[in-house]
N, C-alpha and C positions, 0 to 999 in steps of 0.2 A: 464693531470695530474694537471701540475703546475698551469695551469689556474683557476683550482678548488679551490686547494689551495688560489690563488692569490683574488680570487671572497669570499671565505668563510671567509678568514683573513679580507679582508676589508669590509664585510658586519658586523663582529664581531666588527670592530674598529669603524665605522659608529654609532654601536647601544649603543658602550661605550662613545662614544663622545656627544652622544646625550642626553643619560643619565647625563654624567659629566653637560652639559652645563645646563640642565633644572634642576640640584640642586643648581646652582647658580643663576639661573632664579627665581625658585617657592620657593623655601625651604630655604633662607635666614632666614627667622625667626627662623629656627631650629639651635640649637647651633653644629649641624654637619655637615654644609652642605660643609663647606671648605675641609674636611675630603673624603666625597663622591664627592665633587667636584677636587680634585686633584687625589685620587685612580681611578674614570674612567677616567681621562683623560690621567692620566700616563699609564693605560692597553691600552686605545684606541692608543698613540704614538706606546707602543711595537708593536699592531696586524699593524700599518697603516706600520711600518718599515716593519716586515715581509712581508707584502703583498706588498708591492712596489719590494722587494728583488725578492718575486715569479714571480711577471710580470717582472721584466727584466732578469731571469733566462729563464723565458718560450720565451719572445721575441728573446734571442738570440739563443734558441733553431731553431726560425724559422729565421734565419739569420737578425733578425734586422727591419723586412719589418710593424712592429706595431708601433714605434716609433714616427709616424706622426700622424696628426690629433690632436683634442680637448682633446680626452679622456686621452693620455697619457700624455701631454703638460700641460694641466689642472690638472691632480692628481700629477704629480710632482711638480708644485705649490701649489698646495692645502696641500699635505704630507709636503714641507717646511714649509708651514705658521701655520700649526700643529706643528708643532714641534720648531719654532720660539716662538710660541704663549706658547708654555708648558715650554721652559725655562725662556719666561720674567714674566708669573705666578710666577716661584720659585725663580727669582733674583730680583723680586719687593719686598720679605719679606728678602732680603740680604741687597738690599743697603741702604747706611747711609740716615739719614730720610726721610726711605720709599719715595722716590720721586714719587711723583703722576703721571708725563710721562710715568715711567714703567707701572705702571695701566692700564692707559690709552690705550697706545699701547697694552699690554695686550689683554684687552677686546675687541679693534679694528682688529688685527691681529686674534685673537681668533675666532669672528663674520666672516669676511672673510673668513676665513679658513673653517666654516661651510659651507659656500656657496657653495664654491670653491669644497668642496668635493661634495655636493649633485650635483651640475654641473656633476664633474666628472663621480658620479654614473649613474646620469642620459644617460651621454653620451655614457658611458661603456653600459648599459643596451641597448641604441637604435644599438651601433656597434654590439652587440652579438644578437640583432634581439628579445631581450625578450619585446620586446615595440616599 
């Protein structure tokens, strides 16, 4: 049952993340793009954290047999990068003189996290026998 929650939460996280990133990429001409970007990526981080928690609890129920392989390792790295990107995104507005380094780091860590999340998603689907 926990795996179903894991799959559902991760699917919601991925959809929210793609929506948030799309707002930043395609809707910058609109004045509300940043609010949409922040909201969807914050919600994605909540779903992502809950999904990781569900996966950990599900694996512990099966004596930790699934912690090896690309999907769990890539998923942990992807989730970490997504959370780091979230913090960098909020911190760039708090930094003195709005240092360009934090904006650049936020963008690149965010891009990398999206790619890693998609790779973890595909490897999870392969592991589950769906594709």
